[in-house]
A tleap script that builds the chain and sets N, CA, C and O, in Angstrom:
source leaprc.protein.ff14SB
mol = sequence {
  NMET ALA ILE GLU VAL THR ARG LYS GLN LYS
  GLU THR THR GLN SER LEU VAL ARG ARG PHE
  THR GLN ALA VAL ARG ARG SER GLY VAL LEU
  ILE GLN ALA ARG LYS ILE GLN PHE ARG GLU
  GLU PRO LYS SER LYS LEU ALA LYS LYS ARG
  ALA ALA LEU ARG ARG GLU GLN LEU ARG ARG
  TYR TYR GLU LYS LEU LYS LYS LEU GLY LYS
  CLEU
}
set mol.1.N position { 38.805 -12.620 -72.258 }
set mol.1.CA position { 39.448 -13.603 -72.173 }
set mol.1.C position { 39.276 -14.425 -73.172 }
set mol.1.O position { 38.440 -15.222 -72.746 }
set mol.2.N position { 39.537 -14.709 -74.184 }
set mol.2.CA position { 39.331 -15.592 -75.366 }
set mol.2.C position { 39.990 -16.751 -75.211 }
set mol.2.O position { 41.124 -16.726 -74.732 }
set mol.3.N position { 39.469 -17.798 -75.539 }
set mol.3.CA position { 40.069 -19.261 -75.351 }
set mol.3.C position { 40.001 -19.798 -76.852 }
set mol.3.O position { 39.051 -20.027 -77.602 }
set mol.4.N position { 41.277 -19.900 -76.982 }
set mol.4.CA position { 41.556 -20.821 -79.029 }
set mol.4.C position { 41.902 -21.786 -78.870 }
set mol.4.O position { 42.883 -21.870 -78.132 }
set mol.5.N position { 41.422 -22.872 -79.352 }
set mol.5.CA position { 41.693 -24.070 -79.537 }
set mol.5.C position { 41.770 -24.518 -81.024 }
set mol.5.O position { 40.682 -24.593 -81.596 }
set mol.6.N position { 42.753 -24.793 -81.658 }
set mol.6.CA position { 42.748 -25.121 -83.323 }
set mol.6.C position { 42.604 -26.728 -83.329 }
set mol.6.O position { 42.772 -27.373 -82.295 }
set mol.7.N position { 42.291 -27.314 -84.527 }
set mol.7.CA position { 41.991 -28.337 -84.765 }
set mol.7.C position { 43.133 -28.963 -85.104 }
set mol.7.O position { 43.624 -28.308 -86.024 }
set mol.8.N position { 43.829 -29.907 -84.840 }
set mol.8.CA position { 45.067 -30.878 -85.307 }
set mol.8.C position { 44.764 -31.644 -86.312 }
set mol.8.O position { 43.598 -31.998 -86.487 }
set mol.9.N position { 45.928 -32.085 -87.267 }
set mol.9.CA position { 45.466 -32.775 -88.095 }
set mol.9.C position { 44.813 -34.452 -87.786 }
set mol.9.O position { 45.138 -35.091 -86.785 }
set mol.10.N position { 44.002 -34.898 -88.687 }
set mol.10.CA position { 43.287 -36.100 -88.235 }
set mol.10.C position { 43.056 -36.319 -86.660 }
set mol.10.O position { 43.351 -37.330 -86.022 }
set mol.11.N position { 42.454 -35.125 -86.174 }
set mol.11.CA position { 41.989 -35.090 -84.608 }
set mol.11.C position { 40.342 -34.886 -85.166 }
set mol.11.O position { 39.841 -33.961 -85.807 }
set mol.12.N position { 39.640 -36.385 -84.539 }
set mol.12.CA position { 38.074 -36.154 -84.285 }
set mol.12.C position { 37.712 -34.662 -83.252 }
set mol.12.O position { 38.422 -34.065 -82.442 }
set mol.13.N position { 36.130 -34.394 -83.772 }
set mol.13.CA position { 35.552 -33.507 -83.524 }
set mol.13.C position { 35.581 -33.490 -81.922 }
set mol.13.O position { 35.789 -32.549 -81.156 }
set mol.14.N position { 35.267 -35.016 -81.632 }
set mol.14.CA position { 35.150 -35.200 -79.941 }
set mol.14.C position { 36.401 -34.794 -79.149 }
set mol.14.O position { 36.407 -34.225 -78.057 }
set mol.15.N position { 37.568 -35.220 -79.955 }
set mol.15.CA position { 38.722 -34.771 -78.975 }
set mol.15.C position { 38.922 -33.400 -79.055 }
set mol.15.O position { 39.438 -32.795 -78.115 }
set mol.16.N position { 38.520 -32.764 -80.222 }
set mol.16.CA position { 38.541 -31.186 -80.169 }
set mol.16.C position { 37.601 -30.440 -79.051 }
set mol.16.O position { 37.812 -29.434 -78.373 }
set mol.17.N position { 36.575 -31.254 -79.119 }
set mol.17.CA position { 35.656 -30.486 -77.695 }
set mol.17.C position { 36.147 -30.726 -76.404 }
set mol.17.O position { 35.886 -29.977 -75.463 }
set mol.18.N position { 36.888 -31.792 -76.302 }
set mol.18.CA position { 37.417 -32.322 -74.982 }
set mol.18.C position { 38.496 -31.343 -74.781 }
set mol.18.O position { 38.472 -30.541 -73.847 }
set mol.19.N position { 39.483 -31.403 -75.686 }
set mol.19.CA position { 40.523 -30.485 -75.130 }
set mol.19.C position { 39.968 -28.916 -74.880 }
set mol.19.O position { 40.388 -28.230 -73.948 }
set mol.20.N position { 39.000 -28.465 -75.811 }
set mol.20.CA position { 38.387 -27.058 -75.633 }
set mol.20.C position { 37.838 -27.146 -74.156 }
set mol.20.O position { 38.262 -26.316 -73.352 }
set mol.21.N position { 36.957 -28.060 -73.755 }
set mol.21.CA position { 36.423 -28.061 -72.232 }
set mol.21.C position { 37.736 -27.946 -70.983 }
set mol.21.O position { 37.699 -27.374 -69.894 }
set mol.22.N position { 38.569 -28.527 -71.466 }
set mol.22.CA position { 39.653 -28.895 -70.344 }
set mol.22.C position { 40.560 -27.454 -70.548 }
set mol.22.O position { 41.362 -27.154 -69.664 }
set mol.23.N position { 40.417 -26.681 -71.608 }
set mol.23.CA position { 41.089 -25.276 -71.548 }
set mol.23.C position { 40.000 -24.169 -70.975 }
set mol.23.O position { 40.328 -22.997 -70.792 }
set mol.24.N position { 38.889 -24.586 -70.755 }
set mol.24.CA position { 37.956 -23.834 -70.262 }
set mol.24.C position { 38.024 -23.909 -68.862 }
set mol.24.O position { 38.125 -22.924 -68.132 }
set mol.25.N position { 37.957 -25.358 -68.395 }
set mol.25.CA position { 38.349 -25.428 -66.874 }
set mol.25.C position { 39.586 -24.755 -66.339 }
set mol.25.O position { 39.518 -23.899 -65.457 }
set mol.26.N position { 40.895 -25.214 -66.970 }
set mol.26.CA position { 42.086 -24.591 -66.443 }
set mol.26.C position { 41.826 -23.234 -66.694 }
set mol.26.O position { 42.502 -22.634 -65.858 }
set mol.27.N position { 41.214 -22.408 -67.390 }
set mol.27.CA position { 41.663 -20.904 -67.293 }
set mol.27.C position { 40.760 -20.198 -66.377 }
set mol.27.O position { 40.965 -19.013 -66.111 }
set mol.28.N position { 39.430 -21.075 -65.702 }
set mol.28.CA position { 38.706 -20.481 -64.446 }
set mol.28.C position { 37.849 -19.082 -65.024 }
set mol.28.O position { 37.749 -18.008 -64.432 }
set mol.29.N position { 37.212 -19.484 -66.501 }
set mol.29.CA position { 36.471 -18.541 -66.931 }
set mol.29.C position { 35.325 -18.989 -66.271 }
set mol.29.O position { 34.844 -17.956 -65.806 }
set mol.30.N position { 34.676 -19.831 -65.987 }
set mol.30.CA position { 33.364 -20.325 -65.806 }
set mol.30.C position { 33.088 -20.166 -64.181 }
set mol.30.O position { 31.964 -20.018 -63.701 }
set mol.31.N position { 34.135 -20.214 -63.536 }
set mol.31.CA position { 34.242 -19.835 -61.856 }
set mol.31.C position { 33.880 -18.552 -61.716 }
set mol.31.O position { 33.130 -18.221 -60.798 }
set mol.32.N position { 34.354 -17.687 -62.587 }
set mol.32.CA position { 34.162 -16.561 -62.480 }
set mol.32.C position { 32.602 -15.946 -62.800 }
set mol.32.O position { 31.964 -15.263 -61.998 }
set mol.33.N position { 32.082 -16.396 -64.328 }
set mol.33.CA position { 31.158 -16.188 -64.257 }
set mol.33.C position { 30.241 -16.874 -63.406 }
set mol.33.O position { 29.035 -16.655 -63.527 }
set mol.34.N position { 30.609 -17.561 -62.686 }
set mol.34.CA position { 29.140 -18.512 -62.077 }
set mol.34.C position { 29.504 -17.176 -60.250 }
set mol.34.O position { 28.513 -17.038 -59.533 }
set mol.35.N position { 30.364 -16.687 -59.953 }
set mol.35.CA position { 30.392 -15.953 -59.118 }
set mol.35.C position { 29.810 -14.799 -59.264 }
set mol.35.O position { 29.346 -14.202 -58.293 }
set mol.36.N position { 29.744 -14.253 -60.685 }
set mol.36.CA position { 28.882 -12.626 -60.829 }
set mol.36.C position { 27.723 -12.989 -61.102 }
set mol.36.O position { 26.872 -12.103 -61.029 }
set mol.37.N position { 27.285 -14.315 -61.487 }
set mol.37.CA position { 25.832 -14.562 -61.830 }
set mol.37.C position { 24.849 -14.867 -60.514 }
set mol.37.O position { 23.670 -14.513 -60.503 }
set mol.38.N position { 25.446 -15.524 -59.484 }
set mol.38.CA position { 24.696 -16.129 -58.408 }
set mol.38.C position { 25.232 -15.022 -56.978 }
set mol.38.O position { 24.989 -15.197 -55.784 }
set mol.39.N position { 25.941 -14.001 -57.566 }
set mol.39.CA position { 26.129 -12.859 -56.346 }
set mol.39.C position { 24.828 -12.419 -55.432 }
set mol.39.O position { 23.713 -12.369 -55.952 }
set mol.40.N position { 24.998 -12.157 -54.276 }
set mol.40.CA position { 23.670 -11.574 -54.037 }
set mol.40.C position { 24.072 -10.007 -53.470 }
set mol.40.O position { 25.153 -9.623 -53.023 }
set mol.41.N position { 23.102 -9.432 -53.610 }
set mol.41.CA position { 23.533 -8.038 -53.034 }
set mol.41.C position { 23.236 -7.861 -51.512 }
set mol.41.O position { 22.205 -8.382 -51.088 }
set mol.42.N position { 23.933 -7.267 -50.764 }
set mol.42.CA position { 23.895 -6.961 -49.269 }
set mol.42.C position { 22.772 -6.306 -48.796 }
set mol.42.O position { 22.603 -5.182 -49.269 }
set mol.43.N position { 21.822 -6.763 -47.859 }
set mol.43.CA position { 20.354 -6.597 -47.544 }
set mol.43.C position { 20.897 -5.229 -46.561 }
set mol.43.O position { 21.758 -5.432 -45.705 }
set mol.44.N position { 20.326 -3.860 -46.764 }
set mol.44.CA position { 20.600 -3.081 -45.906 }
set mol.44.C position { 19.923 -3.332 -44.573 }
set mol.44.O position { 19.112 -4.227 -44.335 }
set mol.45.N position { 20.519 -2.124 -43.482 }
set mol.45.CA position { 19.974 -2.613 -42.143 }
set mol.45.C position { 18.259 -2.772 -41.941 }
set mol.45.O position { 17.624 -3.595 -41.282 }
set mol.46.N position { 17.810 -1.660 -42.770 }
set mol.46.CA position { 16.279 -1.679 -42.617 }
set mol.46.C position { 15.477 -2.888 -43.029 }
set mol.46.O position { 14.529 -3.410 -42.442 }
set mol.47.N position { 16.163 -3.283 -44.370 }
set mol.47.CA position { 15.342 -4.757 -45.020 }
set mol.47.C position { 15.854 -5.711 -43.808 }
set mol.47.O position { 14.969 -6.376 -43.269 }
set mol.48.N position { 17.308 -5.871 -43.268 }
set mol.48.CA position { 17.151 -6.913 -42.361 }
set mol.48.C position { 16.421 -6.926 -41.268 }
set mol.48.O position { 16.217 -8.043 -40.791 }
set mol.49.N position { 15.887 -5.858 -40.632 }
set mol.49.CA position { 15.395 -5.396 -39.388 }
set mol.49.C position { 13.774 -5.872 -39.843 }
set mol.49.O position { 13.083 -6.546 -39.080 }
set mol.50.N position { 13.314 -5.436 -41.136 }
set mol.50.CA position { 12.058 -6.003 -41.705 }
set mol.50.C position { 11.557 -7.402 -41.434 }
set mol.50.O position { 10.600 -7.900 -40.841 }
set mol.51.N position { 12.796 -7.906 -42.243 }
set mol.51.CA position { 13.029 -9.759 -42.249 }
set mol.51.C position { 12.594 -10.215 -40.817 }
set mol.51.O position { 11.628 -10.922 -40.528 }
set mol.52.N position { 13.740 -9.522 -39.794 }
set mol.52.CA position { 13.496 -10.379 -38.619 }
set mol.52.C position { 12.392 -10.207 -37.950 }
set mol.52.O position { 12.102 -11.076 -37.128 }
set mol.53.N position { 11.397 -8.922 -38.144 }
set mol.53.CA position { 10.314 -8.877 -37.790 }
set mol.53.C position { 9.144 -9.590 -38.397 }
set mol.53.O position { 8.134 -9.772 -37.717 }
set mol.54.N position { 9.216 -9.983 -39.577 }
set mol.54.CA position { 8.353 -10.766 -40.288 }
set mol.54.C position { 8.638 -12.420 -39.895 }
set mol.54.O position { 7.724 -13.232 -39.750 }
set mol.55.N position { 9.900 -12.699 -39.775 }
set mol.55.CA position { 9.988 -13.773 -39.148 }
set mol.55.C position { 9.314 -14.430 -37.810 }
set mol.55.O position { 8.753 -15.494 -37.551 }
set mol.56.N position { 9.681 -13.170 -37.053 }
set mol.56.CA position { 9.078 -13.123 -35.501 }
set mol.56.C position { 7.677 -13.449 -35.257 }
set mol.56.O position { 7.152 -14.269 -34.504 }
set mol.57.N position { 7.081 -12.377 -36.301 }
set mol.57.CA position { 5.440 -12.339 -36.510 }
set mol.57.C position { 4.882 -14.050 -37.045 }
set mol.57.O position { 3.954 -14.719 -36.591 }
set mol.58.N position { 5.654 -14.310 -37.929 }
set mol.58.CA position { 5.188 -15.726 -38.531 }
set mol.58.C position { 5.665 -16.922 -37.485 }
set mol.58.O position { 5.233 -18.057 -37.682 }
set mol.59.N position { 6.410 -16.707 -36.554 }
set mol.59.CA position { 6.765 -17.674 -35.637 }
set mol.59.C position { 5.767 -17.699 -34.621 }
set mol.59.O position { 5.267 -18.751 -34.223 }
set mol.60.N position { 5.460 -16.567 -34.187 }
set mol.60.CA position { 4.205 -16.269 -33.226 }
set mol.60.C position { 2.882 -16.823 -33.385 }
set mol.60.O position { 2.269 -17.468 -32.535 }
set mol.61.N position { 2.258 -16.328 -35.257 }
set mol.61.CA position { 1.153 -16.799 -35.537 }
set mol.61.C position { 0.894 -18.460 -35.832 }
set mol.61.O position { -0.142 -19.118 -35.729 }
set mol.62.N position { 2.475 -18.919 -36.302 }
set mol.62.CA position { 2.016 -20.411 -36.329 }
set mol.62.C position { 2.001 -21.055 -34.913 }
set mol.62.O position { 1.457 -22.139 -34.704 }
set mol.63.N position { 2.547 -20.424 -34.083 }
set mol.63.CA position { 2.735 -21.168 -32.643 }
set mol.63.C position { 1.108 -21.037 -32.082 }
set mol.63.O position { 0.569 -21.904 -31.394 }
set mol.64.N position { 0.545 -19.946 -32.463 }
set mol.64.CA position { -1.003 -19.759 -31.970 }
set mol.64.C position { -1.628 -20.859 -32.658 }
set mol.64.O position { -2.364 -21.632 -32.046 }
set mol.65.N position { -1.343 -21.006 -34.113 }
set mol.65.CA position { -2.614 -21.815 -34.792 }
set mol.65.C position { -2.202 -23.192 -34.230 }
set mol.65.O position { -3.049 -24.080 -34.327 }
set mol.66.N position { -0.975 -23.503 -33.636 }
set mol.66.CA position { -0.512 -24.943 -33.274 }
set mol.66.C position { -1.260 -25.308 -32.054 }
set mol.66.O position { -1.780 -26.387 -31.771 }
set mol.67.N position { -1.210 -24.027 -31.277 }
set mol.67.CA position { -1.768 -24.305 -29.808 }
set mol.67.C position { -3.310 -24.683 -30.225 }
set mol.67.O position { -3.806 -25.752 -29.870 }
set mol.68.N position { -4.024 -23.721 -31.007 }
set mol.68.CA position { -5.442 -23.836 -31.349 }
set mol.68.C position { -5.797 -25.461 -32.007 }
set mol.68.O position { -6.939 -25.918 -31.956 }
set mol.69.N position { -5.011 -25.976 -32.418 }
set mol.69.CA position { -4.970 -27.289 -32.916 }
set mol.69.C position { -5.309 -27.262 -34.508 }
set mol.69.O position { -5.681 -28.207 -35.204 }
set mol.70.N position { -5.099 -26.053 -34.847 }
set mol.70.CA position { -5.434 -25.694 -36.661 }
set mol.70.C position { -3.948 -26.298 -37.407 }
set mol.70.O position { -3.998 -26.297 -38.637 }
set mol.71.N position { -3.170 -26.602 -37.040 }
set mol.71.CA position { -1.896 -26.892 -37.583 }
set mol.71.C position { -1.517 -28.284 -37.593 }
set mol.71.O position { -0.425 -28.623 -38.048 }
savepdb mol mol.pdb
quit
């Protein structure tokens, strides 16, 4: 999807750029690009399980350190 903006007679470059950016915003190209760029792949069941176990292990470790007065 190409966006084309032609320069009108006696139009400044600033107004041309402004019209172009407005056209880009209206087209929704940037929104689609950002959705693709920042899309996260869904984690597998095994990865979710490992992450949960790791969080639990770290929580217990920090609680132990806190009780010992090292945190």
